C-alpha positions as CSV (number, residue, x, y, z in Angstrom):
1,X,-24.0,-99.0,81.3
2,X,-22.5,-97.5,84.2
3,X,-22.8,-93.9,84.7
4,X,-19.9,-92.0,83.8
5,X,-18.3,-89.7,86.7
6,X,-18.8,-85.9,85.7
7,X,-15.6,-85.0,87.4
8,X,-13.7,-87.9,85.8
9,X,-14.7,-86.6,82.5
10,X,-13.6,-83.0,83.2
11,X,-10.4,-84.3,84.6
12,X,-9.6,-86.2,81.4
13,X,-10.6,-83.1,79.3
14,X,-8.4,-81.1,81.4
15,X,-5.5,-83.6,81.0
16,X,-5.9,-83.7,77.1
17,X,-5.9,-80.0,76.7
18,X,-2.8,-79.6,78.9
19,X,-0.9,-82.2,76.8
20,X,-2.1,-80.7,73.8
21,X,-0.6,-77.4,75.0
22,X,2.9,-78.7,76.1
23,X,2.6,-80.6,72.4
24,X,2.5,-77.1,70.9
25,X,5.1,-75.5,73.0
26,X,7.4,-78.2,72.2
27,X,6.8,-78.1,68.6
28,X,7.5,-74.3,68.4
29,X,10.5,-74.7,70.6
30,X,12.2,-77.6,68.9
31,X,10.8,-77.0,65.2
32,X,9.7,-73.5,64.3
33,X,12.5,-72.0,66.6
34,X,15.0,-74.0,64.3
35,X,13.5,-72.7,61.4
36,X,13.0,-69.2,61.9
37,X,15.2,-68.3,64.6
38,X,12.7,-67.1,66.7
39,X,13.7,-68.2,70.2
40,X,17.2,-69.1,71.4
41,X,18.7,-70.2,74.7
42,X,20.7,-67.6,76.2
43,X,24.4,-67.2,75.6
44,X,26.5,-67.0,78.8
45,X,26.3,-63.7,80.7
46,X,24.1,-62.0,77.8
47,X,20.8,-60.4,78.2
48,X,17.9,-62.3,77.1
49,X,15.6,-61.8,74.0
50,X,17.2,-59.7,71.1
51,X,20.8,-59.4,72.2
52,X,20.9,-63.1,72.8
53,X,19.4,-63.4,69.1
54,X,21.9,-61.4,67.4
55,X,24.8,-63.7,68.9
56,X,23.0,-67.0,67.7
57,X,22.4,-65.7,64.3
58,X,26.0,-64.9,63.8
59,X,26.9,-68.1,65.3
60,X,24.7,-70.0,63.0
61,X,26.1,-68.1,60.0
62,X,29.7,-68.5,60.8
63,X,28.8,-72.6,61.2
64,X,27.3,-72.3,57.6
65,X,30.2,-70.7,56.0
66,X,32.4,-73.1,58.0
67,X,30.7,-76.3,57.0
68,X,31.5,-75.3,53.3
69,X,35.1,-74.1,53.9
70,X,34.4,-70.5,53.0
71,X,36.8,-68.0,55.1
72,X,35.3,-64.7,56.1
73,X,36.4,-61.9,58.4
74,X,34.5,-59.5,60.3
75,X,34.4,-55.7,59.0
76,X,31.7,-54.6,60.9
77,X,32.6,-51.2,62.2
78,X,30.6,-51.0,65.4
79,X,32.1,-54.4,66.6
80,X,35.5,-53.4,65.4
81,X,35.2,-50.1,67.4
82,X,34.4,-52.2,70.4
83,X,37.1,-54.6,69.5
84,X,39.7,-52.0,69.2
85,X,39.4,-50.6,72.6
86,X,40.0,-54.3,74.0
87,X,42.4,-55.6,71.2
88,X,45.4,-56.2,73.5
89,X,43.2,-58.2,75.9
90,X,41.5,-60.1,73.1
91,X,44.8,-61.0,71.5
92,X,46.2,-62.5,74.9
93,X,43.1,-63.9,76.4
94,X,42.5,-67.7,76.6
95,X,39.8,-69.4,74.4
96,X,37.6,-70.2,77.3
97,X,34.0,-69.0,77.8
98,X,33.6,-65.5,78.1
99,X,31.8,-64.0,81.3
100,X,29.3,-61.9,79.4
101,X,28.5,-61.5,75.6
102,X,30.1,-57.8,74.8
103,X,30.5,-57.5,71.4
104,X,27.9,-59.6,69.2
105,X,25.1,-58.8,71.7
106,X,25.7,-55.0,71.1
107,X,22.5,-53.4,69.5
108,X,22.6,-53.3,65.7
109,X,20.4,-54.5,62.8
110,X,23.3,-56.1,60.7
111,X,26.8,-57.9,61.3
112,X,29.1,-57.3,58.6
113,X,31.8,-60.0,57.1
114,X,33.8,-59.8,54.1
115,X,34.6,-62.4,51.6
116,X,37.3,-62.7,49.1
117,X,36.0,-63.7,45.9
118,X,39.1,-66.0,44.9
119,X,38.7,-67.9,48.3
120,X,35.3,-69.7,47.5
121,X,33.6,-71.3,44.6
122,X,29.8,-70.1,44.1
123,X,28.2,-73.1,45.1
124,X,24.6,-73.6,45.0
125,X,24.8,-76.1,48.1
126,X,25.7,-73.3,50.5
127,X,22.2,-71.4,49.7
128,X,20.3,-74.8,50.0
129,X,22.0,-75.4,53.2
130,X,21.3,-71.7,54.3
131,X,17.5,-72.3,53.6
132,X,17.4,-75.5,55.5
133,X,19.0,-73.7,58.5
134,X,16.3,-71.1,58.3
135,X,18.1,-68.2,56.7
136,X,16.5,-66.0,53.8
137,X,19.0,-64.6,51.3
138,X,19.4,-62.3,48.8
139,X,22.1,-61.7,46.1
140,X,23.2,-58.6,44.3
141,X,25.1,-58.7,41.3
142,X,26.5,-56.1,38.9
143,X,28.9,-55.3,36.0
144,X,32.5,-56.4,36.6
145,X,34.5,-53.2,36.4
146,X,37.7,-54.8,35.6
147,X,36.3,-55.7,32.3
148,X,34.7,-52.4,31.2
149,X,37.8,-51.7,29.2
150,X,37.3,-54.7,26.8
151,X,34.6,-54.3,24.5
152,X,33.8,-57.8,24.0
153,X,33.8,-58.6,27.9
154,X,32.1,-55.6,29.4
155,X,28.6,-56.0,30.9
156,X,29.5,-59.3,32.6
157,X,28.0,-59.4,36.0
158,X,29.3,-60.6,39.2
159,X,28.0,-61.0,42.9
160,X,29.0,-57.9,45.0
161,X,26.9,-58.6,48.3
162,X,24.8,-60.9,49.9
163,X,22.5,-60.5,52.5
164,X,21.4,-63.5,55.1
165,X,18.4,-62.7,57.2
166,X,17.4,-65.2,60.4
167,X,14.7,-63.9,62.9
168,X,15.1,-60.2,63.3
169,X,19.0,-60.0,62.4
170,X,20.8,-60.0,59.1
171,X,24.0,-60.7,57.8
172,X,25.8,-58.7,55.4
173,X,28.5,-60.3,53.4
174,X,30.6,-58.0,51.2
175,X,32.5,-59.6,48.3
176,X,36.1,-58.1,47.7
177,X,38.0,-58.6,44.6
178,X,41.6,-58.2,43.6
179,X,42.5,-55.5,41.3
180,X,45.6,-55.1,39.3
181,X,46.9,-52.2,41.3
182,X,47.4,-55.0,44.2
183,X,44.4,-53.7,46.5
184,X,40.9,-55.1,47.2
185,X,37.9,-53.7,46.0
186,X,34.1,-53.8,46.7
187,X,31.1,-53.0,44.3
188,X,28.2,-50.7,45.0
189,X,24.6,-52.2,46.6
190,X,22.3,-51.3,43.8
191,X,19.0,-53.0,43.9
192,X,17.5,-54.1,40.7
193,X,13.8,-53.2,39.9
194,X,12.4,-56.9,40.9
195,X,14.2,-56.9,44.3
196,X,12.3,-56.8,47.6
197,X,13.4,-53.2,48.9
198,X,12.0,-54.2,52.3
199,X,13.8,-57.2,52.7
200,X,16.2,-55.5,55.3
201,X,16.6,-51.6,55.9
202,X,19.2,-51.3,53.3
203,X,19.7,-47.6,54.1
204,X,21.3,-48.8,57.4
205,X,24.3,-50.7,55.9
206,X,27.6,-49.7,56.3
207,X,29.0,-51.1,53.0
208,X,27.8,-50.5,49.8
209,X,26.6,-46.9,49.1
210,X,29.4,-46.6,46.9
211,X,32.5,-48.7,45.7
212,X,35.5,-49.0,48.0
213,X,39.2,-49.8,47.8
214,X,41.2,-51.2,50.4
215,X,44.6,-52.4,51.2
216,X,45.0,-56.0,51.6
217,X,44.7,-56.7,55.4
218,X,46.7,-58.9,57.6
219,X,44.1,-61.0,59.5
220,X,44.0,-62.2,63.2
221,X,42.0,-65.3,64.5
222,X,40.5,-64.5,67.8
223,X,37.8,-65.6,70.1
224,X,35.1,-62.9,70.7
225,X,31.8,-63.8,72.7
226,X,32.9,-67.5,72.5
227,X,33.1,-67.4,68.7
228,X,36.1,-68.1,66.7
229,X,36.4,-65.3,64.1
230,X,39.1,-63.7,61.9
231,X,39.4,-59.8,62.1
232,X,41.7,-57.2,60.8
233,X,45.0,-57.5,62.8
234,X,45.0,-53.7,63.1
235,X,41.2,-52.5,63.5
236,X,41.9,-49.2,63.9
237,X,43.7,-48.9,60.5
238,X,40.9,-50.6,58.8
239,X,38.3,-48.2,60.6
240,X,40.1,-45.2,59.1
241,X,40.7,-46.8,56.0
242,X,36.9,-47.1,55.7
243,X,36.1,-43.5,56.5
244,X,38.1,-42.7,53.2
245,X,37.5,-45.6,50.9
246,X,35.2,-44.3,48.2
247,X,36.5,-45.6,45.0
248,X,35.9,-43.9,41.4
249,X,36.1,-46.1,38.3
250,X,37.7,-45.0,35.1
251,X,35.0,-43.7,32.7
252,X,35.9,-46.5,29.9
253,X,32.6,-45.6,27.9
254,X,33.5,-41.9,27.7
255,X,37.0,-43.0,26.5
256,X,35.9,-45.1,24.0
257,X,34.0,-42.1,22.5
258,X,36.8,-39.7,23.0
259,X,38.9,-42.0,20.9
260,X,36.6,-42.4,18.0
261,X,36.7,-38.6,17.6
262,X,40.2,-38.2,18.4
263,X,42.2,-41.3,17.5
264,X,44.8,-42.7,20.0
265,X,48.5,-41.9,19.2
266,X,49.9,-45.1,18.8
267,X,53.4,-43.7,17.5
268,X,56.7,-45.4,19.0
269,X,57.2,-41.9,20.8
270,X,53.9,-42.2,22.4
271,X,54.1,-45.7,23.5
272,X,57.6,-45.1,25.1
273,X,56.5,-42.1,26.9
274,X,53.6,-43.6,28.5
275,X,55.6,-46.6,29.7
276,X,58.2,-44.0,31.2
277,X,55.1,-42.0,32.9
278,X,53.9,-45.2,34.1
279,X,57.2,-46.3,35.9
280,X,57.7,-42.7,37.1
281,X,54.0,-42.6,38.7
282,X,54.7,-45.8,40.3
283,X,57.9,-44.8,41.7
284,X,56.7,-41.6,43.1
285,X,53.7,-43.3,44.7
286,X,56.0,-45.6,46.5
287,X,58.1,-42.7,47.7
288,X,55.3,-40.7,49.1
289,X,53.6,-43.6,50.4
290,X,56.7,-44.5,52.4
291,X,56.4,-41.2,53.8
292,X,53.0,-41.1,54.6
293,X,52.3,-38.2,52.3
294,X,48.7,-38.3,50.7
295,X,48.8,-37.2,47.1
296,X,46.8,-36.9,44.1
297,X,46.8,-37.1,40.1
298,X,46.5,-33.4,38.9
299,X,46.7,-31.3,36.0
300,X,47.2,-33.0,32.9
301,X,47.6,-36.4,34.5
302,X,44.3,-35.9,35.9
303,X,42.8,-35.2,32.8
304,X,44.2,-37.9,31.0
305,X,42.7,-40.3,33.5
306,X,39.4,-38.7,33.6
307,X,39.0,-38.1,29.8
308,X,40.7,-41.3,28.3
309,X,41.8,-43.6,31.2
310,X,45.2,-43.3,30.1
311,X,48.4,-40.9,30.1
312,X,48.2,-38.1,27.4
313,X,51.2,-38.5,25.2
314,X,52.0,-35.2,24.4
315,X,52.1,-34.0,28.2
316,X,55.8,-34.9,28.4
317,X,55.4,-35.0,32.4
318,X,53.6,-36.3,35.5
319,X,51.5,-34.2,37.7
320,X,50.5,-34.7,41.5
321,X,48.9,-32.5,43.9
322,X,49.6,-32.4,47.9
323,X,48.2,-30.2,50.3
324,X,50.6,-28.2,52.0
325,X,49.5,-29.6,55.3
326,X,51.0,-32.9,54.3
327,X,54.5,-31.2,53.4
328,X,57.4,-33.0,54.9
329,X,61.2,-31.9,54.9
330,X,62.1,-35.5,53.9
331,X,60.1,-35.3,50.5
332,X,63.2,-33.8,48.6
333,X,65.9,-36.4,49.8
334,X,63.4,-39.3,49.7
335,X,63.1,-38.6,45.8
336,X,66.8,-38.1,45.5
337,X,67.4,-41.2,47.1
338,X,64.8,-42.8,44.7
339,X,67.2,-41.6,41.9
340,X,65.1,-38.8,40.8
341,X,67.2,-35.5,41.2
342,X,65.7,-32.0,42.0
343,X,65.1,-30.0,38.7
344,X,63.9,-26.9,40.3
345,X,62.3,-25.8,43.6
346,X,59.9,-22.8,43.3
347,X,58.1,-20.7,46.3
348,X,58.3,-21.7,49.8
349,X,56.4,-23.5,52.3
350,X,54.5,-20.7,53.3
351,X,53.7,-19.6,49.6
352,X,53.3,-21.0,46.3
353,X,55.6,-24.2,46.6
354,X,56.5,-26.3,43.6
355,X,58.7,-29.0,43.0
356,X,60.1,-30.8,40.0
357,X,62.1,-34.0,39.8
358,X,63.8,-35.3,36.9
359,X,62.8,-38.6,35.5
360,X,64.3,-40.8,32.9
361,X,65.3,-39.0,29.5
362,X,63.0,-36.2,29.4
363,X,60.3,-37.2,31.6
364,X,59.8,-35.2,34.5
365,X,57.7,-35.2,38.0
366,X,56.0,-31.8,38.8
367,X,54.6,-31.6,42.4
368,X,52.3,-28.8,43.1
369,X,51.3,-27.9,46.7
370,X,47.7,-26.9,47.3
371,X,46.6,-24.2,50.0
372,X,43.1,-24.1,51.6
373,X,41.3,-20.7,51.8
374,X,37.6,-20.1,53.4
375,X,35.8,-20.9,49.8
376,X,38.6,-22.3,47.6
377,X,41.7,-24.1,47.1
378,X,45.0,-22.9,45.2
379,X,48.5,-23.6,43.9
380,X,51.1,-21.5,42.8
381,X,53.1,-21.0,39.9
382,X,56.7,-19.0,39.3
383,X,58.3,-17.5,36.4
384,X,61.9,-18.1,36.8
385,X,62.8,-15.2,34.5
386,X,60.9,-12.3,35.9
387,X,59.9,-13.8,39.3
388,X,56.3,-13.3,38.5
389,X,53.7,-15.1,40.5
390,X,50.6,-16.9,39.5
391,X,47.6,-18.4,41.5
392,X,45.6,-21.4,40.1
393,X,42.1,-21.5,41.8
394,X,39.9,-24.6,42.4
395,X,36.7,-25.3,43.8
396,X,37.0,-27.2,47.2
397,X,37.2,-31.1,46.6
398,X,37.5,-34.2,48.5
399,X,39.9,-37.3,47.5
400,X,38.8,-40.7,46.1
401,X,40.6,-43.6,45.1
402,X,40.8,-45.0,41.8
403,X,42.8,-47.2,39.7
404,X,45.2,-45.8,37.0
405,X,47.9,-47.7,35.1
406,X,47.8,-50.5,37.5
407,X,48.1,-48.4,40.7
408,X,45.8,-47.6,43.3
409,X,45.9,-43.7,43.6
410,X,43.8,-40.7,44.7
411,X,42.0,-38.5,42.4
412,X,39.3,-35.2,43.3
413,X,36.0,-37.0,43.9
414,X,34.6,-33.9,42.3
415,X,36.6,-34.6,39.2
416,X,34.6,-32.9,36.6
417,X,34.7,-29.6,38.5
418,X,38.5,-30.0,39.1
419,X,38.9,-30.6,35.4
420,X,36.9,-27.6,34.1
421,X,38.5,-25.3,36.7
422,X,41.8,-25.9,35.0
423,X,40.9,-26.8,31.1
424,X,37.5,-24.8,30.9
425,X,34.3,-26.2,29.3
426,X,36.2,-27.4,26.4
427,X,38.5,-29.8,28.3
428,X,37.0,-32.8,26.0
429,X,39.2,-31.3,23.2
430,X,42.8,-32.2,22.8
431,X,45.0,-29.2,23.1
432,X,48.7,-29.7,22.1
433,X,50.1,-26.1,22.6
434,X,49.6,-25.1,26.2
435,X,51.3,-22.2,28.1
436,X,51.0,-22.8,31.6
437,X,51.0,-19.1,32.5
438,X,47.8,-18.2,30.2
439,X,46.5,-21.2,28.9
440,X,44.5,-22.3,32.2
441,X,40.7,-21.3,32.7
442,X,41.8,-20.6,36.4
443,X,45.1,-18.6,36.4
444,X,45.3,-15.3,37.6
445,X,48.4,-12.9,38.3
446,X,49.6,-13.1,41.9
447,X,52.2,-10.3,42.2
448,X,56.2,-10.7,41.9
449,X,58.7,-12.1,44.3
450,X,60.8,-9.5,46.0
451,X,64.3,-9.6,44.5
452,X,65.9,-10.3,47.7
453,X,64.1,-13.6,48.1
454,X,64.9,-14.9,44.4
455,X,67.8,-17.1,45.8
456,X,65.3,-19.0,48.2
457,X,62.1,-19.0,46.0
458,X,63.5,-19.6,42.4
459,X,66.2,-22.5,42.6
460,X,66.9,-24.3,39.4
461,X,69.5,-27.4,39.2
């Protein structure tokens, strides 16, 4: 047997080791990287590493949904903020390759998209494909609030949020539902006890801390960083909506308990009044929204929403609140044009302004203007016969959306404090005899209008 050359053996061993190393590298690049997204080729003009990873995760996610014909649109506030600055350029730019990755490569932990529930079927195949592409996913479900008013259907659960994670980036998919008030609603993100709270840094999510309400957006298909994606046509309007989108659900359970103690008035007069009040509220909302004037349910109308999820039949009017800073001279002529004549005008813009319009039959619309002080908010009242002034004090509050008589409308977020200020701790007990000058818990005397001002501050029609 010939003696084996020692150098040849060493060379063969070195070659074998090199081949094995190359095999490992290829295996990692072409198999593992496809599975867990750990390595990606660079997108044109982008930085390598994490910036490129974000773009590729978004691309794979959009490809996943496109393969299942599921339309989504971008609602990520960080990206939309960048897009809004360049919106005219983006709208007019051709679909050619981008010189750099400017938007989807921006530093962030999540990219957020919206999905309209009615535009897709909950297909198991979507999630199987996602797993094959290397995504991990999490579904968050909760009760459908649209059914809470129905005893036999309340408790049914619907998907509210999905999280898709690949490599070091995650996609947050927010599910929007249509509500009867002709607006879109998304639910809160509440993890159930068995869920992995370390799946992603949930506290950094931009959607889900509380439910939200939005107008239906008009969408625009654009090319951003070489990716075709739908965005709200007016990103700045959407971002402004987002900052004031918090939604409060009507308290159906408490309303049912209330009606067990105090059976609802189902008389013909009560049914007819509620119908007229609903119609009047819808007309008032349309008129004020067209003027761009923000308003909220106040006084007895707010109490009816909070206590029994309905109009109080013995209230005989509809009450709205408006901050005086929102006042416009067009308000009175706009309501008159809508067929609601002015019934009375008390006070003046600088002090205790109050308007009342005559609706159908004896149903009237009262609009109270609110004034802000350092530590409280107040609205005024005027007694026509004596010229006496009254002031109603409220703790400071913010505004949230709700749904009331099939209408998207504002209420004070701090509703309990608002109602208690007006009606006291016994607000749960119905009171049919109410004196606006003495019954409210927060009323106080505020002097008398000078006689020479009466023609201006006490106008009755």
